[in-house]
C-alpha positions in Angstrom: -10.2 -1.3 12.2 -11.6 -1.3 8.9 -15.1 -1.4 8.9 -16.8 -2.8 5.8 -20.3 -3.0 6.4 -23.3 -4.6 4.5 -26.5 -3.0 4.7 -28.2 -4.9 7.6 -32.1 -5.0 7.3 -34.0 -3.6 10.7 -34.6 -6.9 11.8 -31.0 -7.3 12.5 -29.8 -4.8 13.9 -29.0 -6.4 17.1 -26.3 -8.1 14.7 -24.6 -4.0 14.1 -24.8 -3.6 18.3 -22.7 -6.9 18.3 -20.7 -5.5 15.7 -20.3 -2.1 17.2 -18.9 -3.4 20.2 -16.4 -5.6 18.8 -15.0 -2.9 16.9 -14.9 -1.1 20.5 -13.2 -4.3 22.0 -10.6 -4.4 19.4 -9.5 -0.9 19.4 -9.1 -1.4 23.2 -6.8 -4.6 22.4 -9.6 -7.0 24.0 -9.1 -9.3 21.1 -10.9 -12.7 22.6 -14.0 -10.5 23.5 -14.1 -8.4 20.2 -14.1 -11.9 18.5 -17.2 -13.2 20.8 -19.2 -10.0 19.3 -18.0 -10.5 16.0 -19.1 -14.1 16.0 -22.1 -13.1 17.8 -22.9 -10.4 15.0 -22.4 -13.3 12.3 -25.0 -15.8 13.9 -27.9 -13.2 13.9 -26.5 -12.0 10.2 -24.4 -14.7 8.5 -23.6 -12.8 5.3 -22.1 -9.1 7.6 -18.8 -9.2 5.4 -17.1 -6.3 7.8 -17.9 -8.8 10.7 -15.7 -11.7 9.5 -13.4 -8.6 8.5 -12.8 -7.6 11.6 -13.0 -10.8 13.5 -10.5 -12.1 10.9 -7.9 -9.2 11.9 -8.3 -9.8 15.8 -8.0 -13.8 14.5 -4.7 -12.6 13.6 -3.7 -10.7 17.0 -4.7 -13.6 19.1 -2.2 -16.1 16.3 -5.3 -17.9 15.3 -3.6 -17.4 11.3 -6.0 -20.5 9.8 -8.7 -19.5 11.4 -8.5 -15.4 10.0 -7.9 -16.8 6.6 -11.2 -18.6 6.5 -12.8 -15.2 7.9 -11.0 -13.7 4.8 -12.0 -16.5 2.6 -15.8 -16.0 3.4 -15.6 -11.7 3.1 -14.1 -12.3 -0.5 -17.1 -14.5 -1.5 -19.5 -12.0 0.1 -17.1 -9.2 -2.0 -14.5 -10.3 -4.5 -13.4 -6.7 -4.7 -12.4 -5.8 -0.6 -8.9 -4.8 -0.6 -9.2 -4.9 2.9 -9.5 -8.9 2.9 -6.8 -9.4 0.5 -4.6 -7.2 2.9 -5.2 -9.4 6.1 -5.0 -12.9 4.5 -2.0 -11.5 2.8 -0.8 -10.3 6.2 -2.0 -13.8 7.9 -0.1 -16.1 4.9 2.9 -13.9 6.0 3.1 -14.5 9.7 2.8 -18.2 8.0 5.9 -18.2 6.0 3.8 -18.9 2.7 4.9 -15.4 1.6 4.4 -16.3 -2.2 0.9 -16.5 -1.5 1.1 -13.6 0.6 2.6 -11.6 -2.3 -0.2 -12.8 -4.5 -2.7 -11.4 -1.9 -1.1 -7.8 -1.6 -0.6 -7.5 -5.2 -4.3 -8.2 -5.5 -5.2 -5.3 -2.6 -2.8 -3.2 -4.9 -4.6 -3.3 -7.9 -7.9 -2.9 -6.0 -6.4 -0.2 -3.7 -3.4 0.9 -5.2 -2.9 4.5 -3.0 -3.4 2.2 0.6 0.2 2.5 2.4 -0.8 -0.1 4.8 -0.7 -2.8 1.9 2.7 -0.8 0.6 4.3 -1.6 4.0 2.8 -5.1 4.4 4.3 -6.1 1.1 7.4 -4.6 1.6 7.8 -6.8 4.7 7.1 -9.9 2.7 9.7 -8.8 0.1 12.4 -7.6 2.8 12.1 -11.8 4.0 12.3 -12.9 0.3 15.5 -11.0 0.4 14.5 -8.4 -2.3 15.3 -5.4 -0.5 15.6 -2.9 -2.8 11.9 -3.6 -4.1 11.0 -3.4 -0.2 12.9 0.0 0.3 11.1 1.1 -2.8 7.4 0.0 -1.3 8.0 1.8 2.0 8.9 4.8 0.0 5.7 4.8 -1.9 4.1 4.7 1.4 5.7 7.5 2.8 4.9 9.3 -0.8 1.2 8.3 -0.1 1.3 8.7 4.0 3.8 11.0 5.0 3.6 9.7 9.1 3.2 6.2 8.5 5.2 5.2 11.7 5.6 1.0 10.5 6.9 2.5 6.5 9.8 4.6 8.7 10.5 1.8 11.0 10.7 -1.0 8.9 12.7 1.2 6.4 15.0 1.8 9.0 15.7 -1.5 10.3 16.2 -2.5 6.3 18.5 0.1 5.8 20.6 -1.0 9.1 20.8 -4.7 7.3 21.5 -3.1 4.6 24.7 -1.3 6.4 23.2 2.0 5.6 23.7 2.8 9.3 23.0 7.2 8.8 19.8 6.8 7.0 18.5 3.9 9.5 19.2 6.3 12.5 17.3 9.0 10.4 14.5 6.9 10.0 14.0 5.9 13.5 14.8 9.7 14.5 11.5 10.3 12.6 9.7 7.2 13.7 10.0 8.6 17.2 9.2 12.3 16.2 5.7 10.7 14.8 5.4 8.0 17.9 7.5 8.7 20.9 7.2 5.7 23.0 8.2 3.3 20.2 9.9 1.2 21.9 11.4 -0.6 19.1 12.6 2.5 17.4 14.8 2.9 20.1 16.3 -0.3 20.5 16.6 -0.6 17.1 18.2 2.9 17.0 21.1 2.2 20.1 21.5 -1.2 17.8 22.9 1.3 15.4 24.5 3.7 17.6 26.8 0.8 19.1 27.9 -0.4 15.9 28.9 3.0 14.8 30.8 3.1 18.3 28.7 5.6 20.1 28.4 3.7 22.9 26.9 6.5 25.2 23.9 7.1 22.6 23.1 3.5 22.5 22.6 3.5 26.0 20.5 6.5 26.2 18.6 4.3 24.0 18.6 1.4 25.6 17.3 2.6 28.7 14.6 4.7 27.5 13.2 1.6 25.3 13.7 0.0 29.4 11.9 2.8 30.5 9.0 2.6 28.6 9.0 -1.1 28.4 10.6 -2.2 31.8 10.5 -5.9 30.4 11.9 -6.1 26.9 14.5 -8.8 26.8 16.3 -7.3 23.7 17.0 -4.1 25.1 18.6 -5.4 28.6 21.0 -7.7 26.1 22.2 -4.9 23.7 22.5 -2.7 26.8 24.3 -5.8 28.5 26.8 -6.4 25.3 27.0 -2.6 25.3 28.2 -2.0 28.7 30.6 -5.4 28.5 32.4 -3.7 25.9 32.4 -0.7 28.6 34.3 -2.9 30.9 31.2 -2.5 33.6 31.3 -5.8 34.3 29.0 -5.2 37.2 26.5 -3.7 35.0 27.3 -5.8 31.7 26.1 -9.0 34.5 22.8 -7.2 35.9 21.6 -7.1 32.6 22.2 -10.4 31.7 21.0 -11.4 34.8 18.0 -9.5 34.4 17.1 -11.0 31.1 17.9 -14.3 32.2 14.9 -14.0 35.1 12.4 -12.7 32.3 13.1 -15.5 29.6 15.1 -18.2 32.1 14.3 -21.1 29.4 16.1 -19.0 26.2 19.5 -21.0 26.1 21.1 -18.3 23.9 20.8 -16.1 26.6 22.9 -18.2 29.0 25.4 -18.2 25.9 26.1 -14.6 25.8 26.1 -14.1 29.7 28.7 -16.7 29.8 30.9 -15.2 26.7 30.6 -11.9 28.7 31.6 -13.8 31.8 34.5 -15.1 30.1 36.2 -12.2 28.5 36.5 -10.8 32.0 37.8 -13.5 33.4 35.1 -15.5 35.5 36.0 -18.8 34.1 33.5 -20.8 36.6 31.1 -18.6 35.6 31.1 -18.6 32.1 31.5 -22.3 31.9 28.3 -23.0 34.4 26.2 -20.6 32.1 27.4 -22.6 28.4 26.6 -25.8 30.4 23.5 -24.5 31.2 22.7 -23.5 27.7 23.4 -26.9 26.6 21.2 -28.3 29.3 18.3 -26.2 27.8 19.1 -27.0 24.0 21.8 -30.0 23.4 22.1 -28.7 20.1 23.2 -25.0 20.5 26.2 -24.9 18.4 27.4 -21.4 19.6 27.4 -23.3 22.9 29.6 -25.4 21.8 31.6 -23.3 20.2 32.5 -20.9 23.1 32.9 -23.5 25.6 35.4 -24.8 23.2 37.1 -21.4 23.0 37.2 -21.3 27.2 38.8 -24.8 26.8 41.5 -24.0 25.1 42.0 -21.0 26.8 42.3 -23.1 29.5 44.9 -25.6 27.9 42.0 -28.2 27.7 42.9 -28.8 24.2 40.9 -32.3 24.2 38.1 -31.6 25.8 38.1 -27.9 23.6 38.5 -30.4 20.3 35.3 -32.8 21.7 33.3 -29.4 21.3 34.2 -27.9 18.2 33.8 -31.7 16.7 30.2 -31.8 17.8 29.3 -28.6 17.0 30.5 -29.7 13.3 28.5 -32.3 13.3 25.4 -30.4 14.4 26.1 -28.0 11.5 29.4 -28.4 9.1 29.1 -25.1 8.1 29.9 -23.7 11.8 34.0 -23.3 11.8 35.8 -22.5 8.7 
């Protein structure tokens, strides 16, 4: 958490007390309490830029992005050269999907603070979302030149390299992430996905196992481990993982499609059909459910019902089937 402090008159020392208490709460991840403390500080000292800045950061963590932007705006009214406020506002815009506004703020932050690794990381993430992947990698590279132990830079670059089919580069970045941050469940999960793509299923399983050891409710790890187990013909293990994912996220229709697809491959036709039906109850416009159910019906010789499923999929998304 960044501490941007303007001098506080002695009469306002209670504002500083609230501010410091807010920093402690934010550091512990208690962002609701932190916001309350920073608000108290602001009420006592309305020009306390640091309180606005850190309240904005906590509001981002709470998902209250518009309020966060308002706080960063206020910081910039008080100090137009506050690079941290441009970073914070850029991060909020990025989460709102307003990527060009985010990019403008992050560019401004780098003009003010050209050696800020966090700004390069955040800008790299925005550039990746804008599909400017090579520029994004250049930003992650620059972040690592400035801060060689930047976990986020290695992690984000690894994910981008995986998207670019540079599997070995991705694994190297995830390895480095885990060297610096041994409990990064994202790194274990992402590395496991890449290992599975490379055909190293045992290594993939080890990574998913480790991710779930650290975070037992990580749905993504259950889903990918299930798919690897299905590829290894471990029917019981795959279904157990899909079941656990559904237990954790019972309203996510796509999980039922994934389990149904696995059940179909295992010749559990009735179970697969039930899953596709459940998926469509949850999301009547889920194209993948219509497609998979249609394929299942083709296999069962029910060509008319299959055709109806494929037609419905095409109606929802004309580009579904080439």
